[in-house]
C-alpha positions in Angstrom: 259.8 11.3 208.6 256.9 13.1 208.2 256.2 16.7 209.0 253.3 17.7 211.4 251.1 20.2 209.6 248.3 20.2 212.1 247.2 23.9 212.5 246.1 23.3 216.4 250.0 22.8 217.0 252.6 25.7 217.4 250.3 28.6 215.9 249.5 26.4 213.1 253.5 25.9 212.2 255.0 22.7 210.8 257.0 20.7 213.3 259.4 17.8 213.2 257.7 14.8 214.1 257.4 13.4 217.4 258.6 16.9 218.5 257.3 20.1 219.3 260.8 21.8 217.6 259.4 24.0 214.8 260.8 23.5 211.1 261.8 27.1 211.7 264.0 26.8 214.5 265.5 24.2 212.8 266.6 25.9 209.6 267.3 28.9 212.0 269.6 27.0 214.2 271.0 24.9 211.1 271.8 27.8 209.5 273.6 29.6 212.4 275.6 26.9 214.2 275.4 23.9 211.4 273.6 20.5 211.4 275.0 19.4 214.9 273.6 22.5 216.6 270.3 21.9 215.3 270.2 18.6 216.4 270.9 19.9 219.5 267.6 21.6 219.9 265.9 18.5 221.3 267.2 16.2 224.2 267.9 13.5 223.2 269.6 15.1 220.3 267.7 15.0 216.9 268.9 12.4 214.2 270.6 13.9 211.3 267.8 12.1 209.1 265.0 14.3 210.7 267.0 17.8 210.5 267.7 16.9 206.9 264.1 16.1 206.6 263.2 19.2 208.2 265.5 21.6 206.3 264.5 19.5 202.8 260.8 20.3 203.7 261.6 24.1 203.9 264.0 24.3 201.2 261.2 22.7 198.7 258.4 25.2 200.0 256.2 21.8 201.0 254.7 24.4 203.4 252.7 25.7 200.2 250.8 22.4 199.8 250.2 22.1 203.6 249.1 25.5 203.9 251.1 25.5 207.4 254.1 28.5 207.0 256.5 29.1 210.1 256.5 32.3 212.1 258.8 34.8 210.8 258.7 33.3 207.4 257.6 36.0 204.6 255.5 32.9 202.9 253.5 33.4 205.9 252.8 37.1 205.9 252.4 36.6 201.9 249.4 34.0 202.9 248.1 36.6 205.3 248.0 39.3 202.6 250.9 41.4 204.4 253.1 42.2 201.2 253.9 45.9 202.0 254.8 47.9 204.8 251.6 49.6 204.9 249.9 46.3 205.5 252.0 45.4 208.0 251.4 49.0 210.0 247.6 48.5 209.3 247.5 45.4 211.7 248.2 47.6 214.9 245.3 50.0 216.6 248.5 52.8 216.5 251.9 53.0 215.8 254.3 55.7 217.5 257.4 57.0 216.2 259.9 57.8 218.9 262.2 60.0 216.8 259.4 62.3 215.5 256.6 61.7 218.1 254.5 60.9 215.1 251.4 58.7 215.7 249.9 56.8 213.0 246.5 55.5 213.9 246.0 52.6 211.3 242.8 51.1 213.6 243.9 47.4 213.5 243.2 44.6 215.7 246.2 44.5 217.2 247.6 46.6 220.3 249.2 49.9 219.8 252.7 49.8 219.5 256.1 52.3 219.4 258.9 52.2 217.2 262.1 54.0 217.1 261.7 55.3 213.8 259.9 54.8 210.6 263.3 53.7 209.0 263.7 50.9 211.3 260.5 49.7 210.8 261.0 49.8 206.9 264.4 47.9 207.4 263.1 45.2 209.9 259.3 44.8 209.1 259.8 41.9 206.2 259.9 38.6 207.6 262.7 36.2 206.9 263.0 34.2 203.6 263.3 30.9 205.3 263.2 28.6 202.2 265.8 30.5 200.9 268.0 29.7 204.3 267.1 26.1 203.8 268.4 26.2 200.5 271.6 27.6 201.4 272.0 24.9 203.9 271.4 22.5 201.4 274.1 23.4 199.0 276.5 23.9 202.0 276.3 20.2 203.0 276.7 19.4 199.4 279.7 21.7 199.2 281.4 19.5 202.4 280.7 16.4 200.1 281.8 17.6 197.0 284.1 21.1 197.6 284.4 23.8 194.9 288.0 24.5 193.5 289.4 27.6 195.4 288.9 30.1 192.6 286.7 30.2 189.9 289.5 30.2 187.3 290.4 26.6 188.5 293.1 24.8 186.8 293.2 28.0 184.0 295.3 29.6 186.3 296.7 26.8 188.1 300.5 27.8 189.6 300.1 31.5 189.0 300.9 33.9 191.6 297.8 36.2 190.3 295.3 33.1 191.1 294.2 34.9 194.4 291.1 36.5 193.5 290.2 40.3 194.4 287.1 40.9 196.3 284.3 42.7 194.8 282.7 44.8 197.6 279.4 46.2 197.0 278.6 49.3 199.2 274.9 50.2 200.3 273.9 48.2 197.2 270.1 48.9 196.8 268.3 46.5 194.9 268.9 42.4 195.2 268.4 42.1 191.7 271.6 44.1 190.9 273.7 42.1 193.0 272.5 39.2 191.2 273.8 40.6 188.3 277.0 41.6 189.5 277.2 37.7 190.6 276.5 36.9 187.3 279.3 39.5 185.8 281.9 38.1 188.4 281.1 34.5 187.4 281.6 35.3 183.4 285.0 36.5 184.6 286.4 34.3 187.0 285.8 36.5 190.1 284.0 34.5 193.2 284.5 36.5 196.4 281.5 39.2 196.9 281.0 41.0 199.8 278.2 43.5 200.8 278.0 46.7 202.6 274.8 47.4 204.5 272.6 46.1 201.5 269.0 47.8 201.8 266.9 45.0 201.1 268.7 42.9 203.8 270.6 39.4 203.2 270.2 37.0 202.2 267.9 37.7 199.6 265.9 35.4 197.0 266.1 37.9 194.4 269.7 38.3 194.2 269.8 34.3 193.5 267.2 34.3 191.0 269.1 37.5 189.4 272.3 35.5 189.3 271.2 33.0 186.6 273.4 30.3 187.6 275.8 32.3 189.6 274.3 31.5 192.8 277.1 30.1 194.2 278.6 33.4 194.5 275.4 35.1 196.0 275.0 31.8 198.6 278.9 32.7 199.9 278.6 36.5 199.6 279.6 38.1 203.1 277.6 40.9 204.4 279.1 43.6 206.9 277.2 46.5 208.7 279.8 48.9 207.9 282.8 49.5 205.4 285.5 49.0 207.7 284.2 45.8 208.7 284.2 44.8 204.7 287.7 45.8 204.0 289.4 45.0 207.5 291.7 42.4 206.3 292.6 43.7 202.7 296.0 45.3 202.2 295.0 47.2 199.0 291.4 48.6 197.9 290.7 50.6 194.7 287.7 52.6 194.5 285.5 52.9 191.3 283.6 56.1 190.3 282.6 58.3 187.3 283.2 61.6 189.0 286.3 63.3 189.9 287.3 63.4 193.7 289.1 66.3 195.2 291.4 64.0 196.6 295.0 63.5 196.4 295.1 59.9 195.0 296.3 57.4 192.3 293.9 57.4 189.6 294.0 54.0 187.2 291.9 52.8 184.5 290.6 49.3 185.0 293.6 47.6 183.0 296.2 49.6 185.1 294.1 48.8 188.1 294.1 45.0 187.4 297.9 45.1 186.8 298.5 47.0 190.1 296.1 44.4 191.8 298.3 41.3 190.5 301.2 43.0 191.4 300.4 43.4 194.8 299.0 39.6 195.1 302.5 38.3 193.8 303.9 40.2 197.1 301.1 38.2 199.3 298.6 41.4 199.9 294.8 40.9 199.8 293.2 43.3 197.2 289.5 44.4 196.6 287.5 46.9 194.5 284.6 49.1 195.9 281.5 49.6 193.9 279.0 52.3 195.2 275.1 52.2 195.3 273.3 52.7 192.4 271.7 56.1 192.6 274.6 57.9 194.1 277.8 56.3 194.0 280.3 56.3 196.6 280.4 58.7 199.0 283.5 61.2 199.2 284.9 59.6 202.8 284.1 56.0 201.5 286.5 56.9 198.5 289.0 58.5 201.2 289.7 55.2 202.7 290.7 53.7 199.4 294.3 53.4 198.1 293.4 54.6 194.3 290.5 55.4 192.6 289.4 53.4 189.5 287.7 55.3 186.2 286.8 54.0 183.0 287.6 55.8 179.7 283.8 56.9 178.9 281.5 59.5 176.7 282.2 62.3 179.2 278.5 63.4 178.7 277.3 60.1 179.9 279.9 58.4 182.2 277.8 56.9 185.0 277.6 52.9 184.2 275.4 50.4 186.1 276.7 48.2 189.3 276.8 45.1 187.1 278.3 46.7 183.9 281.4 48.4 186.3 281.9 44.8 187.8 281.6 43.3 184.1 284.3 46.2 182.8 286.7 45.5 185.8 286.0 41.3 185.6 287.0 41.4 181.7 290.4 43.3 182.3 291.1 40.5 185.2 290.3 37.3 182.9 292.2 39.2 180.5 295.2 39.7 182.1 295.3 36.4 183.8 294.7 34.8 180.2 292.5 32.4 182.0 289.6 32.9 180.0 288.2 31.2 176.4 286.3 32.4 173.1 282.8 31.5 174.3 282.3 28.4 176.4 283.9 25.0 176.1 281.8 21.8 176.5 282.4 17.8 175.8 281.1 19.2 172.0 283.1 22.4 171.7 286.6 22.9 171.9 288.6 25.9 173.0 288.8 28.1 170.1 291.2 30.8 169.3 290.8 34.3 167.4 291.0 34.4 163.6 289.6 32.9 160.7 287.9 29.3 161.5 287.9 26.9 158.6 285.8 24.2 160.6 288.5 21.7 159.7 288.5 22.4 156.2 292.7 22.9 154.8 293.0 25.9 153.0 292.7 25.4 149.1 295.3 24.3 147.3 296.3 26.9 143.8 295.6 23.3 141.8 292.0 23.6 143.4 291.6 27.5 142.9 293.1 27.7 139.4 290.5 25.0 138.6 287.9 26.9 139.4 289.1 29.8 137.6 289.2 27.7 134.7 286.0 26.4 134.7 284.3 29.9 135.5 286.1 31.2 132.6 285.2 28.5 130.0 281.7 29.3 130.8 282.0 32.8 130.8 283.5 32.6 127.5 280.8 30.3 126.1 277.8 32.9 127.4 279.6 35.7 125.6 280.6 37.4 128.7 284.1 38.9 127.7 282.6 41.6 125.3 284.6 43.5 124.1 287.3 40.6 123.6 290.3 42.6 124.3 289.2 43.4 128.0 289.3 39.4 128.8 292.5 39.4 130.5 291.7 42.5 132.6 288.7 40.8 133.7 290.4 37.6 134.7 293.0 39.0 136.7 290.3 40.8 138.6 288.9 37.7 139.3 291.6 35.8 140.3 292.4 38.2 142.7 289.2 38.4 144.3 289.3 34.8 145.0 293.1 34.5 146.0 291.7 37.5 148.7 289.0 35.4 149.9 291.5 32.8 151.1 288.9 29.7 150.2 289.1 26.4 151.8 288.9 23.1 150.1 285.4 22.8 150.7 284.4 26.3 149.8 285.9 25.7 146.4 284.1 22.4 146.1 281.0 24.4 146.5 281.6 27.4 144.0 282.3 24.8 141.7 279.1 22.9 141.9 277.4 26.6 141.7 279.1 27.5 138.6 277.9 24.1 136.9 274.2 24.6 137.6 274.3 28.0 136.9 275.6 26.9 133.6 274.1 23.4 132.7 270.9 23.4 135.0 270.0 20.3 137.4 267.4 18.2 138.0 263.9 19.7 136.2 266.2 23.0 135.5 268.2 21.3 133.1 265.6 19.3 131.3 263.7 22.5 130.3 
């Protein structure tokens, strides 16, 4: 299938072949109502292959090559040089704000318009990132064929009563990049349910996906809510993170204690969540008030504030530690799980015969070179050397390497031996 990009059609927008239906319409309908909903845009319905091709066209940003962009897409406003709110307002002859009566006379080519407030314009002027919607649709369709496990912990927590994952709730996050970094921290520690309350930069946001560095599946599955009440409505127990002491009679927990309490409640079938406030101010008093407990981490009292991703990571670390579900570092086809302690890389600890052989070789060479001077200190020096090598717990390979070093230093090797 080809996508029409003739600029004489539909205001220069790319359209589905043999129809006047724009790619933007297909993407928005598929995002809201699924593939069948997008097919129903035409009568008779569009073939699924046409819908998939339109979505793929948008997801891969093929419009960049055709220089034909959809109305309402950020790529179009970028191509037109509208990259800031000032650029947006400058297009109109004047803009009047109803709440203040202020009139901005920009002198642009478009007719004068009225807006409720500057804040309303700030939240709505930026067009949608349609290609981001298209990518989410592609991944959503892929998940229908290859579904992900129900939790990030997968088989590691199979059968565990604590395998339910608490929701991580970001209240009024200011930067999309920070949302992405929180998603990455969540993925590190087996958390995969992210909820957002009134994100400042809107949602979905491609910057969050980029900052997630591979944890974009958490970003794509994130739910955005207009109010805190909507975000926590289905939860039985909610913790609020804060660095400030609040004048509220509430249970105060460390991250470790909060995780233990969440696991205990989940065993009883309760749904739990953790609130994180906006980057600049943290949670407001009324937002903390609706929580069942406060979570405060042990920190330097003179510098107590954590950034959003750090706070999420701190909780996530305690979560995976309590579930005993993590591994030390990654595990791949070539890398096996590790345990803490001395790693010998497959070489067994040296036997006493091997250690005594090394000591005998070392003592003989030191004696030959006159190291034991005066002679009566010989026994004391050798006892110290024996103690030192016994304490290092050398492996068989390390003893062989040390014997080779002693031999080379004593006799030389190659050209060194001849000289």
